[in-house]
N, C-alpha and C positions, 0 to 999 in steps of 0.2 A: 158686267167685264167679259169682253169678248175673248178668252181665254179657255181651251180646254187641252185636254190629256191627247196625244196622238193616237190613244186608242180606244175605242168606243166597241161599247157591248150590241150585239145585232147587225146585223147588213144595212148598209148606209150609203147615198151614191155619192162618188169618190169626189170629196172635196178638189176645189179646185185651188191649185197653190201655186202664190205668187213668188217662190224664192225658189224650192227645188221639191222634186216627188218622193226625195227620199220618206222610209220609215224609220225614225228614231225614237227607240223604246225608251220610256219615261220622260223622254224629251218635251216643254211645254211648246205650245203653237200660240200665234194671236190671229186674230180678223179684223179685218178691215173694216170699218163701218161702212165703206161706202162701195165701194166693189166686193164686199165681199171674200175675197182671196183669203187664205192662211199663209201664215208665214212662220216659220221654227223660229224660238225663242234664238238657238245658236248661231241660226244665219243671219241674225239680226243684230247678236253677240250681247243679247241680253242675258243677265243674270235667271236662275232659275225664281229665285225668290223676288224677283221683281214683278207689280204688279201693276197692269195697262189699265187705262182709264176707258170707257166704255166706248167712249168716242174718237177712240185711235182711230187714225188715216194711216195708210201707206205712203211711201215716198212719191209714188206715183198721182197718186190720188192729193198728194197735200201738192203737188206741181201745178195740177191743173186747178185747184183752188185758186191758188196764188196766181196763176194766169189770167184768170178771169177776171178777179178782182181789179187786177192793175190795168184790164183792157178797158178805154171810154166805150158808153155806151150812146148809141148813133138815134135810138128812138125814146126820146125822153117825155114822161106825160106825167100832166101836173094833176094831182088829185085835189081837189078842192074840197074846203069843210075841214072841220077840226078830226078826221079821221087818221088815225094815227095807222103807219106799220107797227109790227112790233118788231123789233131789232132781232135781226140775224146774227145768230149766234153760232158759229162756228168755231168749237172748241175741239182743240184734235191736241193732240202729244205726240211729238217726234222726237227722237234719239239716236243718232248717227253712231258709231261703232267707234268714230274718233271724239267723240264726247264722252262716250263710257268710258274709254279707256282713260280721257283726261280726268273723270270724278274718281277713277280706279287708283290713278296716278296721285291725285291730290289725297284721296284718302290715305294708300298706303304713306305717302308724305307725310301726314301731320301724323299717321298714327304710329309711324316710324321717327318721327321725331318726337314725341311723346316718349316713347320706349326707351330711347337714347336719352333722354334727359332723365329717366326714371334710372335707367341704366348707369347714366353719370355721375349720378347723385350717389348713388349705392357705391361704386367701385369708391368715389370717392371718400365714403362713410368706410369703406371697409378697409380701404386704402391708410386712410389714416390713423383706423384704430390698429391694424396690422404693422404700420411703420413707426408705430409710436414707441415700440418698447424696441427696434432699430435704432431710431434716433437716438433715444438714450443711451443704447449701447458704443455709436458713433461717438457723440459726446464725450463717454469714458474713455472710450479709445483713444478721442484728441486731447483729451486731459491726462492718458498717459504718457502718449506720444510727446506731449509738452514736454512734461516729467523727464522722460528718458533724454531729451533733445535737450535739456540743461544739464542733466548730468554727463551726456556727452561731452558738452562744452566746457562743465568742469574740468572732466579728466582731459580732455585735449588741452584745454589751459596748463594742468599739472605736468599733463607730459612736455608739452613745451618747456615748461621748467625746470624738468629734471632733465630734460635730453640737454639743456643748456649746463644746467649743474655738472651733468655727465662729461659735457666735454672739458670745463674745468680741472672736476677730475681727474680725467684722461691725461694732460696736461702736467698737472701736478706731480700725478703718478708715475707719468716720464719723466718728469726731472726729477724724483723721486729715486725713482731705479739709477739715474745716470749718477746720483748723488752716494747710490747705497754701492753700488756697483763701483766708483770713485775711492768710496769710504773700506770696501774691502782690501780693494788694490793697495790701499795706503795700510791698511791693518794687517795684510799678509807680507808689504815690505818692512814693514817693523820687527812684525813675528821672526824673518829670516834674519833682520839684523842683529837680533835678541843672539842668535844660534852663529852669529858670524865667527866664533872662535871656535864653534862644535866641529866636531866629526863623527860618525857612525860609523859602527865596525859591524859588517854583518857575515851572518853563518861562522859564527867563531863558538864551536861547541862548548856546552856547559857543565862546569865543577859545580862540586860542592866544596865552600869553604875558599873560593877563587879567590885572589886578591889581582883586582882586576887593572890598577895602577902599575902591578910588576907586567900583565899580562901587555898595556898597551907600551911601557919602557921598551920589552924585550922585542913588539914587533916594529918598533921605531929603531932600534938598532940592526935588524935583518934589512931593512930597507934603506939604511945608513941614514938615520937623519938624527940617530940619540937623542933623545927628549929626556930632561931629568925629573923627578917627580916631582921636586918642586913648579914645572911648568904646567902640571897637571892641577886646574882648582875642583873638578869635581869629576866622577867617572862611576857609572850605572848602568845597569840593564833595565831597558824597559819594556812596558805591556805589549804582547802581541794585539794586532786589532782583530784577529781570528784565531781564538784559542786552540784551535782544533790544528793550527797548519804546524807540519812537524819542525819547522825550521825552528834554529834557539833562538830568542828573543837577543835581536839589537843590543847592543853596546853604544852608549852615548857618551863622549868624554868631551868635558871643558877645557880647554886651554888656557893659556894664562893670555894668548894674543892671537889675533887675526893671523899676524905672521908667520907665526909658529904651527899654527893649523895648516895656512900655504906652505910651509913648507916640508910637511908632513905628507900631504899632499902630494906635492910636484916629486917628492921621494918614491912614493909609492908609484905612480904611472911611471915612473924612469925604470924601478926594479922590476916592475912587469913588463916593460918594452925592453928590458936587457935581458930576460928570461923566459922568454917566448912557450919553452918549453915545460917550465916550472915555475909556473905566477908563485906568487902569494898564496899560500896554504897551510893548513893545519900540522901539516908537519914540519916548518920551521919554526914553530913556537912549541915542539915537543910532544903535540897531542898525538896519542897511540890511534890505532883506527886504520880507517879507509882514507885518503887524500882528500879534503875537502877545499874548494878556492873560498879565501878570507877578499872581502870585498870593502873596501874603507873610501869614502864619502864624505862631503859636506851632509851635514845633518839640518835637512831642508821642513820645512812648515809644513801642516797638515794638509793645504791646500796645495803646494809646490810639490810634493811626496803625490798626490792624486794625477797631478799634470805629468808628470815624470813616468809613472805608471801607462799614463794613455798616452806618452808620446814613446815610448818602445812599444806599445803594442801596435800603434798607428804605423812605425818604422817597417815592422814587420808587415805588415799589410800593403804598403804601398813599396818596400824594397831598396828603404833608408838604409845606411850600412852603418851611420854613426849617431849616437845618440850621447851628450854628455852633458854634466853640470861645472858650472863656474861664475863662481863671485853669487851663486841662490837662484843664479838661472839659468835656464834649459835651453839646449841648444839642440838642431839634430843639422847631418847634412847626409844627403845621396851616397857622393863616391869621395874620396880624396880631392880630387879635384875641386871641386863642385864647391857652390858658395855658402856657409852656412846660414842655420835661421835661427831666430831668437821667438822660441814657443811662449809670448805671455799668456796666454789661455785658451779654451778648449774652442774659439772660434776659430784662432791660428791654426788648430789641427786639421779641423773640419777642410779648410779652405785647400789643403796641401791634397795634389794629386799626384799619379804614380808618372 
């Protein structure tokens, strides 16, 4: 093999270089078997571990030999006899840089392909092993989502059913409210009708062992109605809603007929209008002490009583001058010339403005 190290021991003639004359330490070189010129492995693009044959020829000598072989010979001599020429063997080995690059690329390509195949198999195996629990979890999540979706669909159906039932119940509730309102109005009307014979006397002081029938007959005489004891069916004081209220308990008088009641009420109104400076009070009935006004009115049901109280409060707020009761009904009027307003319920009061 015609290879040696770039450094030699001792002094020797400078070699003839066919590539360059640089001194590359540790770099192997090759020697042409024909022209005896030296070539660096680096200049030939050979790897350091590559081993050249002893018959290696450089590119120039190789081209000269090939040209000589291709040129036809003019002087042909024929040798007679059986003497044979030994075959001329021109054994040489020449590799260009492109060939080396191709071989390296092919080797790297094959090696890379093999490594990629190994890596792919290893990656698939690892991924399969790592993803298997995740796949199971995903399947469990899918089952859970399916269950939740079914539950949601069931709840949605129940909600739709409840919504329809709610609509029906709302309609029924509205109808029942209207019915209850109507029944309350009728009940209140019936309660008021049962009081059609009654009057209520307010702010009359209480006495021990008082005779209420005599008090009522005396009151009727004062206002000029002259009711007889036989016209009074029942007479009693009623309990106060608020026991702490200092006002005396009211007196409820049940008369024989609505006609007698209306006569007594009309006489009281006339008396008060005629005696503006001295309206009906306790001194007219012989009560000692401070003079206290006495009020005589229709006996109202609980609902009408609350409505009458609210009407008086509302009248003060919005400046209405008159609030009165007639036939168990409550009326309001802003001025003497204004039209009267029938107060049917609380909604009527809420609609009134100043």
